[in-house]
N, CA, C and O atoms as a printed pandas DataFrame, in Angstrom:
     atom_number atom_name residue_name chain_id  residue_number  x_coord  y_coord  z_coord
0              1         N          UNK        A               1  140.009   29.471  199.601
1              2        CA          UNK        A               1  141.031   30.639  200.175
2              3         C          UNK        A               1  142.470   30.591  199.873
3              4         O          UNK        A               1  143.084   29.604  200.276
4              5         N          UNK        A               2  143.088   31.482  199.241
5              6        CA          UNK        A               2  144.429   31.703  198.986
6              7         C          UNK        A               2  145.321   31.709  200.327
7              8         O          UNK        A               2  144.938   32.307  201.333
8              9         N          UNK        A               3  146.436   31.061  200.276
9             10        CA          UNK        A               3  147.331   31.193  201.307
10            11         C          UNK        A               3  147.704   32.286  201.646
11            12         O          UNK        A               3  148.307   32.947  200.801
12            13         N          UNK        A               4  147.470   32.898  203.068
13            14        CA          UNK        A               4  147.781   34.160  203.334
14            15         C          UNK        A               4  146.749   35.365  203.565
15            16         O          UNK        A               4  146.886   36.410  204.203
16            17         N          UNK        A               5  145.542   34.799  202.740
17            18        CA          UNK        A               5  144.511   35.701  202.774
18            19         C          UNK        A               5  143.643   35.436  203.864
19            20         O          UNK        A               5  143.541   34.261  204.216
20            21         N          UNK        A               6  142.866   36.487  204.586
21            22        CA          UNK        A               6  142.105   36.141  205.598
22            23         C          UNK        A               6  140.695   36.863  205.550
23            24         O          UNK        A               6  140.606   38.086  205.443
24            25         N          UNK        A               7  139.611   36.027  205.637
25            26        CA          UNK        A               7  138.387   36.538  205.426
26            27         C          UNK        A               7  137.786   36.749  206.588
27            28         O          UNK        A               7  137.964   35.894  207.456
28            29         N          UNK        A               8  136.978   37.859  206.881
29            30        CA          UNK        A               8  136.567   38.484  207.748
30            31         C          UNK        A               8  135.034   38.737  207.675
31            32         O          UNK        A               8  134.553   38.937  206.560
32            33         N          UNK        A               9  134.144   38.745  208.879
33            34        CA          UNK        A               9  132.776   39.249  208.618
34            35         C          UNK        A               9  132.794   40.603  208.883
35            36         O          UNK        A               9  133.021   40.996  210.027
36            37         N          UNK        A              10  132.554   41.478  207.840
37            38        CA          UNK        A              10  132.461   42.912  207.818
38            39         C          UNK        A              10  131.113   43.564  207.469
39            40         O          UNK        A              10  130.681   43.724  206.328
40            41         N          UNK        A              11  130.422   43.969  208.790
41            42        CA          UNK        A              11  129.246   44.315  208.788
42            43         C          UNK        A              11  128.356   43.227  208.261
43            44         O          UNK        A              11  127.372   43.581  207.612
44            45         N          UNK        A              12  128.553   42.083  208.437
45            46        CA          UNK        A              12  127.704   41.059  208.217
46            47         C          UNK        A              12  128.001   40.301  206.944
47            48         O          UNK        A              12  127.486   39.210  206.698
48            49         N          UNK        A              13  128.989   41.022  206.013
49            50        CA          UNK        A              13  129.217   40.279  204.662
50            51         C          UNK        A              13  130.696   39.875  204.781
51            52         O          UNK        A              13  131.472   40.596  205.409
52            53         N          UNK        A              14  131.155   38.593  204.115
53            54        CA          UNK        A              14  132.396   38.406  204.242
54            55         C          UNK        A              14  133.267   39.305  203.158
55            56         O          UNK        A              14  132.952   39.630  202.013
56            57         N          UNK        A              15  134.585   39.624  203.979
57            58        CA          UNK        A              15  135.375   40.576  203.008
58            59         C          UNK        A              15  136.774   39.674  203.251
59            60         O          UNK        A              15  136.852   38.935  204.232
60            61         N          UNK        A              16  137.823   39.789  202.324
61            62        CA          UNK        A              16  139.125   38.994  202.271
62            63         C          UNK        A              16  140.034   40.094  202.462
63            64         O          UNK        A              16  139.748   41.151  201.901
64            65         N          UNK        A              17  140.946   40.035  203.070
65            66        CA          UNK        A              17  142.194   40.678  203.536
66            67         C          UNK        A              17  143.249   40.042  202.703
67            68         O          UNK        A              17  143.532   38.884  203.012
68            69         N          UNK        A              18  143.883   40.579  201.708
69            70        CA          UNK        A              18  145.021   40.328  200.945
70            71         C          UNK        A              18  146.284   40.531  201.391
71            72         O          UNK        A              18  146.537   41.728  201.534
72            73         N          UNK        A              19  147.126   39.826  201.647
73            74        CA          UNK        A              19  148.557   40.365  201.983
74            75         C          UNK        A              19  149.267   40.574  200.754
75            76         O          UNK        A              19  149.641   39.700  199.973
76            77         N          UNK        A              20  149.449   42.096  200.637
77            78        CA          UNK        A              20  150.312   42.374  199.406
78            79         C          UNK        A              20  151.380   43.120  200.076
79            80         O          UNK        A              20  151.319   43.470  201.255
80            81         N          UNK        A              21  152.426   43.366  199.236
81            82        CA          UNK        A              21  153.646   44.165  199.490
82            83         C          UNK        A              21  153.278   45.597  199.798
83            84         O          UNK        A              21  153.833   46.236  200.693
84            85         N          UNK        A              22  152.479   45.999  199.152
85            86        CA          UNK        A              22  151.850   47.584  199.374
86            87         C          UNK        A              22  151.290   47.713  200.634
87            88         O          UNK        A              22  151.659   48.616  201.385
88            89         N          UNK        A              23  150.308   46.785  200.996
89            90        CA          UNK        A              23  149.925   46.502  202.310
90            91         C          UNK        A              23  151.039   46.734  203.203
91            92         O          UNK        A              23  151.064   47.786  203.841
92            93         N          UNK        A              24  151.939   45.901  203.324
93            94        CA          UNK        A              24  152.789   45.619  204.245
94            95         C          UNK        A              24  153.605   46.968  204.200
95            96         O          UNK        A              24  153.816   47.303  205.365
96            97         N          UNK        A              25  154.097   47.789  203.397
97            98        CA          UNK        A              25  154.733   48.779  203.469
98            99         C          UNK        A              25  153.928   49.979  204.133
99           100         O          UNK        A              25  154.528   50.664  204.961
100          101         N          UNK        A              26  152.556   50.287  203.808
101          102        CA          UNK        A              26  151.701   51.242  204.042
102          103         C          UNK        A              26  151.484   50.825  205.635
103          104         O          UNK        A              26  151.501   51.761  206.434
104          105         N          UNK        A              27  151.335   49.831  206.016
105          106        CA          UNK        A              27  150.909   49.518  207.491
106          107         C          UNK        A              27  152.155   49.728  208.342
107          108         O          UNK        A              27  152.087   50.214  209.471
108          109         N          UNK        A              28  153.416   49.307  207.706
109          110        CA          UNK        A              28  154.484   49.659  208.513
110          111         C          UNK        A              28  154.710   51.067  208.557
111          112         O          UNK        A              28  154.960   51.518  209.675
112          113         N          UNK        A              29  154.681   51.846  207.624
113          114        CA          UNK        A              29  155.019   53.337  207.427
114          115         C          UNK        A              29  154.002   53.987  208.555
115          116         O          UNK        A              29  154.570   54.758  209.328
116          117         N          UNK        A              30  152.663   53.806  208.758
117          118        CA          UNK        A              30  151.611   54.359  209.626
118          119         C          UNK        A              30  152.056   53.874  210.819
119          120         O          UNK        A              30  151.893   54.679  211.736
120          121         N          UNK        A              31  152.554   52.854  211.127
121          122        CA          UNK        A              31  152.520   52.376  212.628
122          123         C          UNK        A              31  153.994   51.974  213.201
123          124         O          UNK        A              31  154.122   51.416  214.291
124          125         N          UNK        A              32  155.018   52.288  212.417
125          126        CA          UNK        A              32  156.412   52.094  212.738
126          127         C          UNK        A              32  157.032   50.770  212.116
127          128         O          UNK        A              32  157.964   50.672  211.318
128          129         N          UNK        A              33  156.178   49.678  212.763
129          130        CA          UNK        A              33  156.850   48.236  212.578
130          131         C          UNK        A              33  155.564   47.130  212.830
131          132         O          UNK        A              33  154.580   47.450  213.497
132          133         N          UNK        A              34  155.694   46.002  212.300
133          134        CA          UNK        A              34  154.520   45.003  212.714
134          135         C          UNK        A              34  154.529   44.883  214.242
135          136         O          UNK        A              34  153.444   44.859  214.822
136          137         N          UNK        A              35  155.648   44.808  214.925
137          138        CA          UNK        A              35  155.382   44.405  216.603
138          139         C          UNK        A              35  154.474   45.770  217.069
139          140         O          UNK        A              35  153.432   45.573  217.695
140          141         N          UNK        A              36  154.869   47.053  216.770
141          142        CA          UNK        A              36  154.000   48.143  217.455
142          143         C          UNK        A              36  152.600   48.078  216.785
143          144         O          UNK        A              36  151.592   48.435  217.395
144          145         N          UNK        A              37  152.569   47.608  215.500
145          146        CA          UNK        A              37  151.065   47.399  215.201
146          147         C          UNK        A              37  150.378   46.446  215.895
147          148         O          UNK        A              37  149.229   46.633  216.295
148          149         N          UNK        A              38  151.063   45.321  216.091
149          150        CA          UNK        A              38  150.255   44.244  216.607
150          151         C          UNK        A              38  149.906   44.460  218.255
151          152         O          UNK        A              38  148.874   44.069  218.800
152          153         N          UNK        A              39  151.064   45.206  218.931
153          154        CA          UNK        A              39  150.802   45.883  220.275
154          155         C          UNK        A              39  149.239   46.651  220.343
155          156         O          UNK        A              39  148.332   46.479  221.157
156          157         N          UNK        A              40  149.334   47.739  218.915
157          158        CA          UNK        A              40  148.047   48.408  219.205
158          159         C          UNK        A              40  146.658   47.783  218.810
159          160         O          UNK        A              40  145.526   48.231  218.995
160          161         N          UNK        A              41  147.106   46.527  218.166
161          162        CA          UNK        A              41  145.807   45.437  217.701
162          163         C          UNK        A              41  145.271   44.814  219.237
163          164         O          UNK        A              41  144.120   44.776  219.670
164          165         N          UNK        A              42  146.420   44.393  219.818
165          166        CA          UNK        A              42  146.221   43.824  221.229
166          167         C          UNK        A              42  145.381   44.725  222.094
167          168         O          UNK        A              42  144.382   44.293  222.670
168          169         N          UNK        A              43  145.828   46.125  222.200
169          170        CA          UNK        A              43  145.224   46.867  222.895
170          171         C          UNK        A              43  143.935   47.516  222.398
171          172         O          UNK        A              43  143.458   48.543  222.881
172          173         N          UNK        A              44  143.468   46.886  221.486
173          174        CA          UNK        A              44  142.252   47.003  221.128
174          175         C          UNK        A              44  141.925   48.502  220.371
175          176         O          UNK        A              44  140.816   49.033  220.420
176          177         N          UNK        A              45  142.999   49.025  219.726
177          178        CA          UNK        A              45  143.058   50.442  219.159
178          179         C          UNK        A              45  142.381   50.295  217.949
179          180         O          UNK        A              45  142.734   49.583  217.008
180          181         N          UNK        A              46  141.059   51.240  218.040
181          182        CA          UNK        A              46  140.291   51.101  216.791
182          183         C          UNK        A              46  140.865   51.761  215.630
183          184         O          UNK        A              46  140.456   51.380  214.533
184          185         N          UNK        A              47  141.709   52.650  215.672
185          186        CA          UNK        A              47  142.127   53.495  214.327
186          187         C          UNK        A              47  143.028   52.535  213.601
187          188         O          UNK        A              47  142.935   52.298  212.397
188          189         N          UNK        A              48  144.098   51.884  214.597
189          190        CA          UNK        A              48  144.944   50.934  213.979
190          191         C          UNK        A              48  144.325   49.880  213.289
191          192         O          UNK        A              48  144.840   49.548  212.221
192          193         N          UNK        A              49  143.013   49.100  213.801
193          194        CA          UNK        A              49  142.526   48.086  213.260
194          195         C          UNK        A              49  141.844   48.603  212.048
195          196         O          UNK        A              49  141.776   47.842  211.083
196          197         N          UNK        A              50  141.348   49.750  211.967
197          198        CA          UNK        A              50  140.546   50.088  210.940
198          199         C          UNK        A              50  141.793   50.273  209.561
199          200         O          UNK        A              50  141.634   50.020  208.367
200          201         N          UNK        A              51  142.777   50.698  210.136
201          202        CA          UNK        A              51  143.745   50.897  209.050
202          203         C          UNK        A              51  144.093   49.252  208.395
203          204         O          UNK        A              51  144.104   48.919  207.210
204          205         N          UNK        A              52  144.317   48.542  209.417
205          206        CA          UNK        A              52  144.304   47.100  208.675
206          207         C          UNK        A              52  143.449   46.634  207.692
207          208         O          UNK        A              52  143.794   46.330  206.550
208          209         N          UNK        A              53  142.146   46.573  208.222
209          210        CA          UNK        A              53  140.904   46.289  207.495
210          211         C          UNK        A              53  140.991   47.125  206.029
211          212         O          UNK        A              53  141.007   46.584  204.923
212          213         N          UNK        A              54  141.038   48.449  206.271
213          214        CA          UNK        A              54  140.930   49.075  204.984
214          215         C          UNK        A              54  142.004   48.899  204.030
215          216         O          UNK        A              54  141.785   48.850  202.819
216          217         N          UNK        A              55  143.210   48.798  204.559
217          218        CA          UNK        A              55  144.481   48.250  203.734
218          219         C          UNK        A              55  144.863   46.967  202.979
219          220         O          UNK        A              55  145.473   46.737  201.935
220          221         N          UNK        A              56  144.170   46.110  204.067
221          222        CA          UNK        A              56  144.030   44.730  203.555
222          223         C          UNK        A              56  142.933   44.506  202.575
223          224         O          UNK        A              56  143.023   43.537  201.822
224          225         N          UNK        A              57  141.767   45.410  202.499
225          226        CA          UNK        A              57  140.906   45.141  201.480
226          227         C          UNK        A              57  141.180   46.023  200.330
227          228         O          UNK        A              57  140.403   46.022  199.375
228          229         N          UNK        A              58  142.320   46.842  200.351
229          230        CA          UNK        A              58  142.899   47.513  199.120
230          231         C          UNK        A              58  141.943   48.629  198.850
231          232         O          UNK        A              58  141.626   48.880  197.687
232          233         N          UNK        A              59  141.481   49.292  199.820
233          234        CA          UNK        A              59  140.696   50.510  199.812
234          235         C          UNK        A              59  141.186   51.694  200.028
235          236         O          UNK        A              59  142.190   51.714  200.740
236          237         N          UNK        A              60  140.754   52.789  199.597
237          238        CA          UNK        A              60  141.563   54.098  199.459
238          239         C          UNK        A              60  141.463   54.966  200.862
239          240         O          UNK        A              60  140.636   54.626  201.708
240          241         N          UNK        A              61  142.093   55.785  201.020
241          242        CA          UNK        A              61  141.809   56.589  202.270
242          243         C          UNK        A              61  140.547   57.363  202.215
243          244         O          UNK        A              61  140.015   57.786  203.241
244          245         N          UNK        A              62  140.031   57.564  200.951
245          246        CA          UNK        A              62  138.818   58.098  200.957
246          247         C          UNK        A              62  137.577   57.454  201.813
247          248         O          UNK        A              62  136.652   58.010  202.406
248          249         N          UNK        A              63  137.920   56.024  201.645
249          250        CA          UNK        A              63  137.105   54.829  202.254
250          251         C          UNK        A              63  137.219   54.690  203.706
251          252         O          UNK        A              63  136.584   53.804  204.277
252          253         N          UNK        A              64  137.980   55.496  204.351
253          254        CA          UNK        A              64  138.253   55.094  205.525
254          255         C          UNK        A              64  137.150   55.496  206.819
255          256         O          UNK        A              64  137.113   54.950  207.921
256          257         N          UNK        A              65  136.351   56.524  206.366
257          258        CA          UNK        A              65  135.207   56.309  207.177
258          259         C          UNK        A              65  134.127   55.499  207.067
259          260         O          UNK        A              65  133.377   55.324  208.027
260          261         N          UNK        A              66  133.958   54.988  206.023
261          262        CA          UNK        A              66  132.958   53.763  205.770
262          263         C          UNK        A              66  133.463   52.632  206.218
263          264         O          UNK        A              66  132.695   51.908  206.851
264          265         N          UNK        A              67  134.693   52.240  206.037
265          266        CA          UNK        A              67  135.480   51.150  206.788
266          267         C          UNK        A              67  135.414   51.244  208.152
267          268         O          UNK        A              67  135.386   50.229  208.847
268          269         N          UNK        A              68  135.383   52.490  208.676
269          270        CA          UNK        A              68  135.474   52.687  210.335
270          271         C          UNK        A              68  134.313   52.184  210.919
271          272         O          UNK        A              68  134.277   51.557  211.977
272          273         N          UNK        A              69  133.107   52.549  210.019
273          274        CA          UNK        A              69  131.754   52.308  210.392
274          275         C          UNK        A              69  131.478   50.801  210.503
275          276         O          UNK        A              69  130.980   50.247  211.483
276          277         N          UNK        A              70  131.885   50.195  209.317
277          278        CA          UNK        A              70  131.921   48.812  209.020
278          279         C          UNK        A              70  132.613   47.926  210.309
279          280         O          UNK        A              70  132.087   46.946  210.838
280          281         N          UNK        A              71  133.749   48.443  210.624
281          282        CA          UNK        A              71  134.644   47.780  211.727
282          283         C          UNK        A              71  133.925   47.855  213.067
283          284         O          UNK        A              71  133.990   46.962  213.912
284          285         N          UNK        A              72  133.187   49.065  213.210
285          286        CA          UNK        A              72  132.331   49.343  214.298
286          287         C          UNK        A              72  131.119   48.331  214.658
287          288         O          UNK        A              72  130.805   47.840  215.742
288          289         N          UNK        A              73  130.682   48.224  213.675
289          290        CA          UNK        A              73  129.409   47.569  213.388
290          291         C          UNK        A              73  129.678   45.816  213.632
291          292         O          UNK        A              73  128.820   45.035  214.046
292          293         N          UNK        A              74  130.978   45.494  213.286
293          294        CA          UNK        A              74  131.169   44.157  213.211
294          295         C          UNK        A              74  131.870   43.687  214.657
295          296         O          UNK        A              74  132.035   42.512  214.984
296          297         N          UNK        A              75  132.218   44.771  215.396
297          298        CA          UNK        A              75  132.560   44.660  216.596
298          299         C          UNK        A              75  134.109   44.304  216.703
299          300         O          UNK        A              75  134.550   43.247  216.252
300          301         N          UNK        A              76  134.899   45.253  217.327
301          302        CA          UNK        A              76  136.393   44.998  217.240
302          303         C          UNK        A              76  137.041   43.606  217.781
303          304         O          UNK        A              76  137.832   42.830  217.245
304          305         N          UNK        A              77  136.347   43.590  219.152
305          306        CA          UNK        A              77  136.675   42.008  219.594
306          307         C          UNK        A              77  136.465   40.969  218.824
307          308         O          UNK        A              77  137.267   40.038  218.896
308          309         N          UNK        A              78  135.574   40.907  218.102
309          310        CA          UNK        A              78  135.333   39.834  216.918
310          311         C          UNK        A              78  136.252   39.739  216.288
311          312         O          UNK        A              78  136.864   38.675  216.205
312          313         N          UNK        A              79  136.660   40.980  215.578
313          314        CA          UNK        A              79  137.693   41.172  214.167
314          315         C          UNK        A              79  139.239   40.864  214.907
315          316         O          UNK        A              79  140.147   40.354  214.250
316          317         N          UNK        A              80  139.376   41.179  216.106
317          318        CA          UNK        A              80  140.876   41.240  216.648
318          319         C          UNK        A              80  141.569   39.945  216.248
319          320         O          UNK        A              80  142.663   40.117  215.711
320          321         N          UNK        A              81  141.222   38.858  216.374
321          322        CA          UNK        A              81  142.269   37.660  216.382
322          323         C          UNK        A              81  142.351   37.306  214.541
323          324         O          UNK        A              81  143.212   36.585  214.037
324          325         N          UNK        A              82  141.421   37.895  213.898
325          326        CA          UNK        A              82  141.601   37.635  212.421
326          327         C          UNK        A              82  142.586   38.941  212.118
327          328         O          UNK        A              82  143.646   38.757  211.520
328          329         N          UNK        A              83  142.226   40.148  212.518
329          330        CA          UNK        A              83  143.355   41.408  212.142
330          331         C          UNK        A              83  144.695   40.768  212.589
331          332         O          UNK        A              83  145.530   40.559  211.709
332          333         N          UNK        A              84  144.984   40.433  213.879
333          334        CA          UNK        A              84  146.215   39.908  214.075
334          335         C          UNK        A              84  146.743   38.985  213.254
335          336         O          UNK        A              84  147.825   39.231  212.722
336          337         N          UNK        A              85  146.101   37.805  213.014
337          338        CA          UNK        A              85  146.610   37.011  212.119
338          339         C          UNK        A              85  147.090   37.500  210.828
339          340         O          UNK        A              85  148.189   37.119  210.425
340          341         N          UNK        A              86  146.261   38.439  210.025
341          342        CA          UNK        A              86  146.593   38.999  208.942
342          343         C          UNK        A              86  147.925   39.708  209.316
343          344         O          UNK        A              86  148.851   39.477  208.539
344          345         N          UNK        A              87  148.165   40.454  210.268
345          346        CA          UNK        A              87  149.539   41.245  210.410
346          347         C          UNK        A              87  150.755   40.139  210.374
347          348         O          UNK        A              87  151.796   40.280  209.733
348          349         N          UNK        A              88  150.426   39.062  211.157
349          350        CA          UNK        A              88  151.394   38.229  211.278
350          351         C          UNK        A              88  151.897   37.715  209.728
351          352         O          UNK        A              88  153.052   37.581  209.324
352          353         N          UNK        A              89  150.587   37.474  208.992
353          354        CA          UNK        A              89  150.951   36.784  207.600
354          355         C          UNK        A              89  151.682   37.867  206.681
355          356         O          UNK        A              89  152.523   37.469  205.875
356          357         N          UNK        A              90  151.387   39.214  206.781
357          358        CA          UNK        A              90  152.336   40.235  206.159
358          359         C          UNK        A              90  153.743   40.236  206.904
359          360         O          UNK        A              90  154.723   40.605  206.256
360          361         N          UNK        A              91  153.860   39.941  207.902
361          362        CA          UNK        A              91  155.180   39.875  208.531
362          363         C          UNK        A              91  156.152   38.649  207.977
363          364         O          UNK        A              91  157.381   38.646  207.899
364          365         N          UNK        A              92  155.212   37.614  207.621
365          366        CA          UNK        A              92  155.960   36.536  207.181
366          367         C          UNK        A              92  155.937   36.501  205.462
367          368         O          UNK        A              92  156.141   35.417  204.913
368          369         N          UNK        A              93  155.703   37.624  204.703
369          370        CA          UNK        A              93  155.834   37.869  203.347
370          371         C          UNK        A              93  154.537   37.181  202.812
371          372         O          UNK        A              93  154.552   36.398  201.862
372          373         N          UNK        A              94  153.371   37.555  203.529
373          374        CA          UNK        A              94  152.041   37.153  202.989
374          375         C          UNK        A              94  151.930   35.674  202.918
375          376         O          UNK        A              94  151.314   35.209  201.959
376          377         N          UNK        A              95  152.421   34.902  203.764
377          378        CA          UNK        A              95  152.528   33.201  203.768
378          379         C          UNK        A              95  152.051   32.903  205.300
379          380         O          UNK        A              95  152.160   33.751  206.185
380          381         N          UNK        A              96  151.641   31.914  205.460
381          382        CA          UNK        A              96  151.317   31.242  206.739
382          383         C          UNK        A              96  152.788   30.850  207.246
383          384         O          UNK        A              96  153.660   30.374  206.519
384          385         N          UNK        A              97  152.887   31.061  208.272
385          386        CA          UNK        A              97  154.168   30.152  208.810
386          387         C          UNK        A              97  154.243   28.666  208.597
387          388         O          UNK        A              97  153.203   28.011  208.667
388          389         N          UNK        A              98  155.534   28.013  208.310
389          390        CA          UNK        A              98  155.783   26.712  208.067
390          391         C          UNK        A              98  155.160   25.784  209.279
391          392         O          UNK        A              98  155.298   26.317  210.380
392          393         N          UNK        A              99  154.569   24.631  209.296
393          394        CA          UNK        A              99  153.904   24.057  210.537
394          395         C          UNK        A              99  155.345   23.938  211.464
395          396         O          UNK        A              99  155.461   24.492  212.557
396          397         N          UNK        A             100  156.242   23.248  210.929
397          398        CA          UNK        A             100  157.088   23.030  211.998
398          399         C          UNK        A             100  157.840   24.316  212.815
399          400         O          UNK        A             100  158.288   24.203  213.956
400          401         N          UNK        A             101  157.885   25.445  212.084
401          402        CA          UNK        A             101  158.221   26.744  212.858
402          403         C          UNK        A             101  157.154   27.012  213.694
403          404         O          UNK        A             101  157.465   27.331  214.842
404          405         N          UNK        A             102  155.937   26.965  213.413
405          406        CA          UNK        A             102  154.766   27.236  214.098
406          407         C          UNK        A             102  154.578   26.291  215.496
407          408         O          UNK        A             102  154.088   26.748  216.528
408          409         N          UNK        A             103  155.019   24.988  215.357
409          410        CA          UNK        A             103  155.035   24.076  216.523
410          411         C          UNK        A             103  156.310   24.325  217.479
411          412         O          UNK        A             103  156.260   24.053  218.678
412          413         N          UNK        A             104  157.246   24.764  216.974
413          414        CA          UNK        A             104  158.511   25.228  217.686
414          415         C          UNK        A             104  158.129   26.562  218.455
415          416         O          UNK        A             104  158.074   26.578  219.684
416          417         N          UNK        A             105  157.896   27.552  217.765
417          418        CA          UNK        A             105  157.461   28.654  218.475
418          419         C          UNK        A             105  156.097   28.687  219.122
419          420         O          UNK        A             105  155.630   29.747  219.541
420          421         N          UNK        A             106  155.642   27.875  219.183
421          422        CA          UNK        A             106  154.035   27.907  219.949
422          423         C          UNK        A             106  153.201   29.112  219.547
423          424         O          UNK        A             106  152.502   29.717  220.360
424          425         N          UNK        A             107  153.312   29.480  218.099
425          426        CA          UNK        A             107  152.653   30.468  217.941
426          427         C          UNK        A             107  150.961   30.169  217.735
427          428         O          UNK        A             107  150.490   29.213  217.119
428          429         N          UNK        A             108  150.310   31.088  218.318
429          430        CA          UNK        A             108  148.736   30.742  218.472
430          431         C          UNK        A             108  147.999   30.734  216.980
431          432         O          UNK        A             108  147.087   29.959  216.694
432          433         N          UNK        A             109  148.566   31.753  216.061
433          434        CA          UNK        A             109  148.202   32.225  214.748
434          435         C          UNK        A             109  148.946   31.015  213.547
435          436         O          UNK        A             109  149.142   31.415  212.400
436          437         N          UNK        A             110  149.227   29.916  213.836
437          438        CA          UNK        A             110  149.814   29.203  213.067
438          439         C          UNK        A             110  148.469   28.474  211.910
439          440         O          UNK        A             110  147.267   28.423  212.173
440          441         N          UNK        A             111  148.979   28.105  210.954
441          442        CA          UNK        A             111  148.031   27.700  209.809
442          443         C          UNK        A             111  147.488   26.377  210.228
443          444         O          UNK        A             111  146.686   25.783  209.508
């Protein structure tokens, strides 16, 4: 797996979220900023989580309903840690934080 990519089990199948500039811009536009998006994810906001998965997979708006069904079937509690990790990676330019930065900050999502 490439650095920054996050593989999730979506409706029983592996799916890889790709950290792209387009994904970062679209998610920031829809949810104000990465901090607000992470707060929604932590609060188990279903629609925000579907946005992250759909956009991370490079799917179109027309695929929103199908993606929502897959997220629902997968279980938001099971997906949440991976979805949050993906947003952290987007906030870091699509890369995992450096190990020394992770150790100092105590970030639970370090590589």
